[in-house]
DSSP file (Angstrom, degrees, kcal/mol; ACC not computed):
  #  RESIDUE AA STRUCTURE BP1 BP2  ACC     N-H-->O    O-->H-N    N-H-->O    O-->H-N    TCO  KAPPA ALPHA  PHI   PSI    X-CA   Y-CA   Z-CA
    1    1 A M     >        0   0    0      0, 0.0     4,-2.3     0, 0.0     3,-0.4   0.000 360.0 360.0 360.0 -36.3  115.8   99.4  118.5
    2    2 A G  H  >  +     0   0    0      1,-0.2     4,-1.8    31,-0.2     5,-0.1   0.830 360.0  50.9 -57.2 -35.0  115.5   95.7  119.5
    3    3 A T  H  > S+     0   0    0      2,-0.2     4,-1.9     1,-0.2    -1,-0.2   0.833 108.7  52.7 -71.7 -31.2  112.4   95.1  117.7
    4    4 A H  H  > S+     0   0    0     -3,-0.4     4,-2.5     2,-0.2    -2,-0.2   0.898 108.4  49.5 -64.6 -44.8  113.9   96.6  114.5
    5    5 A I  H  X S+     0   0    0     -4,-2.3     4,-2.5     2,-0.2    -2,-0.2   0.874 110.6  49.8 -63.2 -39.7  116.9   94.3  114.7
    6    6 A K  H  X S+     0   0    0     -4,-1.8     4,-2.2    -5,-0.3    -1,-0.2   0.944 112.1  50.9 -67.3 -42.9  114.6   91.3  115.1
    7    7 A K  H  X S+     0   0    0     -4,-1.9     4,-2.5     1,-0.2    -2,-0.2   0.885 113.2  43.6 -61.6 -46.2  112.6   92.6  112.0
    8    8 A M  H  X S+     0   0    0     -4,-2.5     4,-1.5     2,-0.2    -1,-0.2   0.871 111.9  53.4 -74.6 -34.3  115.8   92.9  110.0
    9    9 A R  H  <>S+     0   0    0     -4,-2.5     5,-2.3    -5,-0.2    -2,-0.2   0.934 111.3  45.8 -60.2 -45.7  117.0   89.6  111.1
   10   10 A K  H ><5S+     0   0    0     -4,-2.2     3,-2.2     1,-0.2    -2,-0.2   0.906 108.2  56.7 -67.2 -45.7  113.8   87.9  110.0
   11   11 A E  H 3<5S+     0   0    0     -4,-2.5    -1,-0.2     1,-0.3    -2,-0.2   0.838 108.5  48.2 -54.5 -31.1  113.8   89.8  106.7
   12   12 A N  T 3<5S-     0   0    0     -4,-1.5    -1,-0.3    -5,-0.1    -2,-0.2   0.378 115.0-122.1 -93.7  10.5  117.2   88.3  106.1
   13   13 A K  T < 5 +     0   0    0     -3,-2.2     2,-0.3     1,-0.2    -3,-0.2   0.825  62.5 142.6  53.7  41.4  115.8   84.9  107.1
   14   14 A L      < -     0   0    0     -5,-2.3    -1,-0.2    -6,-0.1     2,-0.2  -0.783  45.4-134.1-104.3 147.1  118.4   84.4  109.9
   15   15 A S     >  -     0   0    0     -2,-0.3     4,-2.7     1,-0.1     5,-0.3  -0.566  31.4-106.6 -90.1 166.9  117.8   82.8  113.2
   16   16 A Q  H  > S+     0   0    0      1,-0.2     4,-2.4    -2,-0.2     5,-0.2   0.872 123.2  53.2 -67.1 -26.5  119.1   84.4  116.4
   17   17 A S  H  > S+     0   0    0      2,-0.2     4,-2.2     3,-0.2    -1,-0.2   0.940 110.2  46.7 -67.1 -44.8  121.8   81.8  116.5
   18   18 A Q  H  > S+     0   0    0      1,-0.2     4,-3.0     2,-0.2     5,-0.3   0.982 116.2  44.3 -62.2 -56.9  123.0   82.5  112.9
   19   19 A L  H  X S+     0   0    0     -4,-2.7     4,-2.7     1,-0.2    -1,-0.2   0.893 112.3  50.1 -64.6 -32.5  123.0   86.3  113.4
   20   20 A S  H  X>S+     0   0    0     -4,-2.4     5,-2.5    -5,-0.3     4,-0.8   0.931 113.3  48.8 -67.3 -36.9  124.7   86.2  116.9
   21   21 A F  H  <5S+     0   0    0     -4,-2.2     3,-0.4    -5,-0.2    -2,-0.2   0.925 113.1  47.0 -59.4 -46.0  127.4   83.9  115.3
   22   22 A M  H  <5S+     0   0    0     -4,-3.0    -2,-0.2     1,-0.2    -1,-0.2   0.853 117.2  42.1 -65.6 -36.8  127.7   86.3  112.4
   23   23 A A  H  <5S-     0   0    0     -4,-2.7    -1,-0.2    -5,-0.3    -2,-0.2   0.517 109.3-124.7 -83.7 -10.5  127.9   89.3  114.7
   24   24 A E  T  <5 +     0   0    0     -4,-0.8     2,-0.3    -3,-0.4    -3,-0.2   0.956  68.1 124.8  54.8  53.2  130.2   87.5  117.2
   25   25 A I  S   <S-     0   0    0     -5,-2.5    -1,-0.2    -6,-0.1    -2,-0.1  -0.969  71.4 -91.7-138.3 153.4  128.0   88.1  120.1
   26   26 A A     >  -     0   0    0     -2,-0.3     4,-1.7     1,-0.1     3,-0.1  -0.295  30.0-130.3 -64.3 145.3  126.4   85.7  122.6
   27   27 A E  H  > S+     0   0    0      1,-0.2     4,-2.7     2,-0.2     5,-0.2   0.849 110.2  58.8 -64.9 -34.0  122.9   84.5  121.5
   28   28 A S  H  > S+     0   0    0      1,-0.2     4,-2.1     2,-0.2    -1,-0.2   0.897 104.6  50.8 -59.9 -37.6  121.6   85.3  125.0
   29   29 A T  H  > S+     0   0    0      2,-0.2     4,-1.8     1,-0.2    -2,-0.2   0.901 109.9  46.9 -67.9 -44.7  122.8   88.8  124.3
   30   30 A L  H  X S+     0   0    0     -4,-1.7     4,-2.9     1,-0.2     5,-0.3   0.933 110.8  54.6 -63.8 -46.7  120.9   89.2  121.0
   31   31 A L  H  X S+     0   0    0     -4,-2.7     4,-1.3     1,-0.2    -1,-0.2   0.891 109.9  44.7 -53.2 -41.3  117.9   87.7  122.6
   32   32 A R  H  X>S+     0   0    0     -4,-2.1     5,-2.9     2,-0.2     6,-1.1   0.852 112.1  51.9 -71.4 -30.3  117.9   90.3  125.3
   33   33 A I  H ><5S+     0   0    0     -4,-1.8     3,-1.5     4,-0.2   -31,-0.2   0.971 112.0  47.0 -72.6 -49.3  118.6   93.2  122.9
   34   34 A E  H 3<5S+     0   0    0     -4,-2.9    -1,-0.2     1,-0.3    -2,-0.2   0.773 112.5  49.9 -59.2 -24.6  115.6   92.0  120.7
   35   35 A N  H 3<5S-     0   0    0     -4,-1.3    -1,-0.3    -5,-0.3    -2,-0.2   0.465 116.0-116.0 -95.5  -3.2  113.4   91.7  123.7
   36   36 A G  T <<5S+     0   0    0     -3,-1.5    -3,-0.2    -4,-0.5    -2,-0.1   0.743  86.7 113.1  77.7  24.2  114.3   95.2  125.0
   37   37 A K  S   <S+     0   0    0     -5,-2.9     2,-0.4     1,-0.2    -4,-0.2   0.418  71.4  49.3-109.1   4.6  116.0   93.9  128.1
   38   38 A H  S    S-     0   0    0     -6,-1.1     2,-0.7    -5,-0.2    -1,-0.2  -0.978  70.5-139.9-144.1 127.6  119.5   94.9  127.1
   39   39 A I        -     0   0    0     -2,-0.4     2,-0.1    -3,-0.1    -6,-0.1  -0.791  30.7-133.9 -84.0 111.3  120.9   98.2  125.8
   40   40 A A        -     0   0    0     -2,-0.7     2,-0.1    -7,-0.1   -10,-0.0  -0.410  15.0-125.2 -68.1 141.2  123.5   97.2  123.1
   41   41 A S     >  -     0   0    0      1,-0.1     4,-2.4    -2,-0.1     5,-0.1  -0.302  28.6-105.1 -71.9 166.3  126.8   99.0  123.2
   42   42 A I  H  > S+     0   0    0      1,-0.2     4,-2.7     2,-0.2     5,-0.2   0.896 122.4  53.7 -63.7 -39.7  128.0  100.8  120.1
   43   43 A N  H  > S+     0   0    0      1,-0.2     4,-1.9     2,-0.2    -1,-0.2   0.925 108.5  47.8 -54.4 -49.5  130.4   98.0  119.4
   44   44 A T  H  > S+     0   0    0      2,-0.2     4,-2.5     1,-0.2    -1,-0.2   0.886 110.8  50.3 -58.6 -52.9  127.7   95.6  119.5
   45   45 A L  H  X S+     0   0    0     -4,-2.4     4,-2.9     1,-0.2     5,-0.3   0.944 108.4  53.4 -55.7 -49.6  125.5   97.6  117.2
   46   46 A I  H  X S+     0   0    0     -4,-2.7     4,-2.1     1,-0.2    -2,-0.2   0.889 107.6  51.5 -52.1 -45.1  128.2   97.9  114.8
   47   47 A S  H  X S+     0   0    0     -4,-1.9     4,-2.0     2,-0.2    -1,-0.2   0.848 111.5  46.5 -61.4 -38.7  128.7   94.1  114.8
   48   48 A I  H  X S+     0   0    0     -4,-2.5     4,-2.2     2,-0.2     5,-0.2   0.935 110.7  53.0 -70.8 -45.9  124.9   93.5  114.1
   49   49 A A  H  X>S+     0   0    0     -4,-2.9     5,-2.7     1,-0.2     4,-0.6   0.882 111.3  45.5 -61.9 -41.6  124.9   96.1  111.4
   50   50 A K  H  <5S+     0   0    0     -4,-2.1     3,-0.5    -5,-0.3    -1,-0.2   0.904 111.0  52.3 -67.9 -41.6  127.8   94.4  109.6
   51   51 A A  H  <5S+     0   0    0     -4,-2.0    -2,-0.2     1,-0.2    -1,-0.2   0.874 113.0  46.2 -64.5 -33.2  126.3   90.9  110.0
   52   52 A L  H  <5S-     0   0    0     -4,-2.2    -1,-0.2     2,-0.2    -2,-0.2   0.561 109.8-126.7 -83.1 -11.4  123.1   92.3  108.5
   53   53 A E  T  <5 +     0   0    0     -4,-0.6    -3,-0.2    -3,-0.5    -4,-0.1   0.887  67.7 125.1  67.6  36.8  125.0   93.9  105.8
   54   54 A I      < -     0   0    0     -5,-2.7    -1,-0.2    -6,-0.2    -2,-0.2  -0.938  66.6 -96.7-124.3 151.2  123.3   97.3  106.5
   55   55 A P    >>  -     0   0    0      0, 0.0     3,-2.2     0, 0.0     4,-0.8  -0.427  28.6-123.9 -62.0 140.7  124.8  100.7  107.3
   56   56 A M  H >> S+     0   0    0      1,-0.3     4,-1.9     2,-0.2     3,-1.0   0.834 110.9  65.6 -38.1 -47.1  125.0  101.7  111.0
   57   57 A K  H 3> S+     0   0    0      1,-0.3     4,-3.2     2,-0.2    -1,-0.3   0.754  91.1  62.1 -59.6 -28.3  122.9  104.7  110.1
   58   58 A E  H <> S+     0   0    0     -3,-2.2     4,-1.2     1,-0.2    -1,-0.3   0.844 107.1  43.1 -69.7 -34.0  120.0  102.5  109.2
   59   59 A L  H <X S+     0   0    0     -3,-1.0     4,-1.8    -4,-0.8    -2,-0.2   0.923 117.9  47.3 -75.0 -36.6  119.7  101.2  112.8
   60   60 A M  H  X S+     0   0    0     -4,-1.9     4,-2.2     1,-0.2     5,-0.2   0.896 107.8  52.6 -76.0 -37.7  120.3  104.7  114.2
   61   61 A D  H  X S+     0   0    0     -4,-3.2     4,-2.3     2,-0.2    -1,-0.2   0.895 107.8  54.7 -66.9 -32.4  117.7  106.5  112.0
   62   62 A F  H  X S+     0   0    0     -4,-1.2     4,-2.7     1,-0.2     5,-0.2   0.963 108.2  48.9 -62.8 -50.0  115.1  104.0  113.1
   63   63 A E  H  X S+     0   0    0     -4,-1.8     4,-2.0     1,-0.2    -1,-0.2   0.852 112.3  45.8 -57.1 -38.1  115.7  104.7  116.6
   64   64 A I  H  X S+     0   0    0     -4,-2.2     4,-2.2     2,-0.2    -1,-0.2   0.923 113.2  49.9 -71.8 -40.4  115.5  108.5  116.2
   65   65 A Y  H  X S+     0   0    0     -4,-2.3     4,-3.5    -5,-0.2    -2,-0.2   0.922 111.4  49.1 -62.6 -47.4  112.4  108.3  114.2
   66   66 A T  H  X S+     0   0    0     -4,-2.7     4,-2.4     1,-0.2    -1,-0.2   0.939 113.0  46.7 -60.4 -47.1  110.7  105.9  116.8
   67   67 A E  H  X S+     0   0    0     -4,-2.0     4,-0.6    -5,-0.2    -1,-0.2   0.905 114.8  46.6 -67.3 -39.5  111.6  108.3  119.7
   68   68 A L  H ><>S+     0   0    0     -4,-2.2     5,-1.8     1,-0.2     3,-1.5   0.971 113.3  50.5 -61.1 -56.4  110.4  111.4  117.8
   69   69 A N  H ><5S+     0   0    0     -4,-3.5     3,-1.6     1,-0.3    -2,-0.2   0.849 106.0  53.6 -47.9 -43.2  107.3  109.6  116.8
   70   70 A S  H 3<5S+     0   0    0     -4,-2.4    -1,-0.3     1,-0.3    -2,-0.2   0.633 103.2  58.0 -77.2 -11.3  106.5  108.5  120.3
   71   71 A R  T <<5S-     0   0    0     -3,-1.5    -1,-0.3    -4,-0.6    -2,-0.2   0.390 118.8-109.9 -91.0   0.2  106.7  112.0  121.5
   72   72 A G  T < 5 +     0   0    0     -3,-1.6    -3,-0.2    -4,-0.3    -2,-0.1   0.622  69.0 148.5  82.7   9.5  104.0  113.1  119.0
   73   73 A S      < -     0   0    0     -5,-1.8     2,-0.4    -6,-0.2    -1,-0.2  -0.441  44.8-129.8 -70.2 148.9  106.6  115.0  116.9
   74   74 A Q        -     0   0    0     -2,-0.1     2,-0.6    -3,-0.1    -1,-0.0  -0.831  14.0-146.8-100.7 145.2  106.0  115.2  113.2
   75   75 A I              0   0    0     -2,-0.4   -10,-0.0     1,-0.1     0, 0.0  -0.941 360.0 360.0-105.3 126.3  108.8  114.3  110.9
   76   76 A L              0   0    0     -2,-0.6    -1,-0.1     0, 0.0    -2,-0.0   0.453 360.0 360.0 -93.5 360.0  109.0  116.3  107.7
């Protein structure tokens, strides 16, 4: 999920500092989430989604797709 958040951040032309400020989380926390070294709480994910102006579902759908795809499952 961290790489997806990073991709979305870059698509919105935001720095880590800007997104962390907008989401009201520590920049170090965002860095660790994007690098896969920290599992974000649901509250943190909601804050990030709001800051990126995307529905929370968009973050979650990506995670489900990635997990299924890594297991070799087909998504119809």
